[in-house]
C-alpha positions in Angstrom: 24.7 8.9 -1.1 22.1 6.1 -1.1 19.0 6.5 -3.1 15.7 5.8 -1.4 13.6 3.4 -3.4 9.8 3.4 -3.0 8.6 -0.2 -3.0 5.4 1.0 -4.6 5.8 1.5 -8.3 4.6 4.7 -9.9 2.8 2.7 -12.5 -0.6 2.8 -10.7 -2.4 4.1 -13.9 -0.7 1.6 -16.2 -1.8 -1.3 -13.9 -5.3 0.1 -13.7 -5.5 0.1 -17.5 -4.1 -3.4 -17.7 -6.7 -4.7 -15.2 -9.5 -2.9 -17.1 -8.4 -4.6 -20.3 -7.8 -8.1 -18.9 -10.8 -8.6 -16.6 -14.2 -8.7 -18.3 -17.1 -7.3 -16.4 -14.9 -5.1 -14.2 -15.3 -1.3 -14.4 -13.0 0.7 -16.7 -9.8 2.2 -15.4 -11.1 5.7 -14.9 -14.3 4.5 -13.1 -12.3 2.0 -11.0 -9.9 4.7 -9.8 -12.8 7.1 -9.2 -14.8 4.4 -7.4 -11.8 3.3 -5.4 -9.7 6.3 -4.6 -6.7 5.6 -2.3 -4.1 7.2 -0.2 -0.7 5.6 0.4 1.9 6.8 2.9 4.8 5.4 4.9 5.1 5.8 8.7 7.9 4.2 10.6 8.6 0.7 9.4 5.3 0.1 7.4 3.2 1.5 4.7 -0.5 2.3 5.1 -2.9 2.2 2.2 -6.4 3.5 2.7 -9.1 3.2 0.1 -12.6 4.6 0.0 -15.2 1.9 -0.6 -18.5 3.4 0.6 -21.6 1.2 0.2 -19.5 -1.9 -0.5 -20.6 -5.2 1.1 -17.7 -6.1 3.3 -18.2 -9.8 2.3 -17.2 -8.9 -1.3 -13.9 -7.3 -0.5 -11.0 -9.4 -1.6 -7.3 -8.5 -1.1 -4.7 -10.8 -2.6 -1.0 -10.7 -3.4 0.6 -12.7 -6.2 4.3 -12.3 -6.9 4.6 -8.5 -6.6 1.0 -7.6 -7.5 -1.4 -6.4 -4.8 -5.0 -6.8 -6.0 -8.0 -5.3 -4.3 -11.6 -6.1 -5.5 -14.9 -5.1 -4.1 -18.5 -5.1 -5.3 -21.3 -2.5 -4.8 -24.6 -4.2 -5.5 -27.5 -2.4 -7.0 -30.7 -2.0 -5.1 -33.2 -4.5 -6.5 -36.6 -3.6 -5.0 -39.5 -4.1 -7.5 -41.7 -1.5 -5.8 -39.2 1.3 -6.3 -39.7 4.0 -9.0 -36.3 5.5 -9.6 -36.1 9.3 -9.9 -32.3 9.5 -10.0 -29.8 6.7 -10.0 -26.2 8.1 -10.1 -24.3 5.9 -7.7 -22.2 3.4 -9.6 -22.6 -0.3 -9.0 -20.7 -3.4 -10.0 -17.3 -4.9 -9.4 -14.3 -2.7 -8.9 -10.6 -3.8 -9.0 -7.3 -2.0 -8.5 -3.9 -3.6 -8.9 -0.7 -2.1 -7.5 2.8 -3.4 -8.4 4.9 -3.4 -5.3 8.7 -3.5 -5.2 10.9 -5.8 -3.2 11.5 -5.1 0.5 8.0 -5.5 1.8 6.7 -8.2 4.1 3.8 -9.2 1.8 2.9 -12.2 4.0 2.3 -9.9 7.0 -0.2 -7.5 5.4 -3.2 -6.8 7.7 -6.5 -5.4 6.5 -9.5 -3.8 8.2 -12.8 -2.2 6.9 -14.5 0.5 8.9 -17.0 3.2 8.0 -16.6 2.6 4.2 -12.8 2.7 4.3 -10.5 -0.2 3.7 -7.1 0.1 5.4 -4.1 -2.1 4.7 -0.9 -2.1 6.8 2.1 -3.3 4.8 5.3 -3.8 6.8 8.7 -3.2 5.4 10.6 -6.5 5.4 13.3 -6.8 8.2 16.1 -7.1 5.6 15.0 -3.9 3.9 14.9 -1.7 7.0 17.7 0.8 7.4 20.3 -0.1 10.0 23.3 1.7 11.4 26.6 0.0 11.0 29.3 0.8 13.6 32.8 1.2 12.4 35.8 0.1 14.5 39.0 2.2 14.3 42.4 0.9 15.3 44.6 3.9 16.3 48.3 3.1 15.9 48.1 -0.6 16.8 46.2 0.1 20.0 42.8 -1.2 21.1 40.0 -0.5 18.6 37.9 2.6 19.4 34.3 3.1 18.3 33.5 5.7 15.7 30.2 7.5 16.3 28.4 10.1 14.3 29.2 13.8 14.9 26.0 14.4 16.9 26.6 11.4 19.2 30.3 12.3 19.8 29.4 16.0 20.7 26.7 14.8 23.1 29.3 12.4 24.8 31.8 15.3 25.2 29.3 17.5 27.0 
C-alpha cells in the first residue's frame, strides 16, 4: 500500500519559532500565529491556503518562495492621528511573518495569490509529476494477443 505524503510539513510551529528568533522587529511566534491564522486544505490537484489578515495594507503583503520555504509577510500600521485621544488600543500593529516548509511535489512556480475582504488566498498546484496516475497492465494469455486488465469495478460495469 502506498503512503500518502503531505507536501506541507507538520513543523509549522517550529518554523514560526525560527522566524521569530531570526527576524528582528517581527512579532513573536505566538502573536504571529494569532495575528495570521490560516487554514490549509487540498482539493483536487491543488492546495488552498487561506490566511486572515484584517486591517492589513494590501501593498505590504509579500509572498515568496525560496527552496522549500514559503514565506508570507504583512504589515498592519498603527493609526497616527495627533488629534486622537486613545481610550482603548488593543488591536496589534506591526510586521507579521509566517513561514511554512513545503515538501516536494508542488508546482511552486505556479502559485497564485489574491487578497479580498481581509483574507489572503494562495492556490498551490500539485506538480504534474507528483499527481497520481493509473497504470494499465497488459496481460498475455497463453501466447495470444495481450488483453487489458481493468479494475474490478470497471470490469463489472463492462459485463453489464
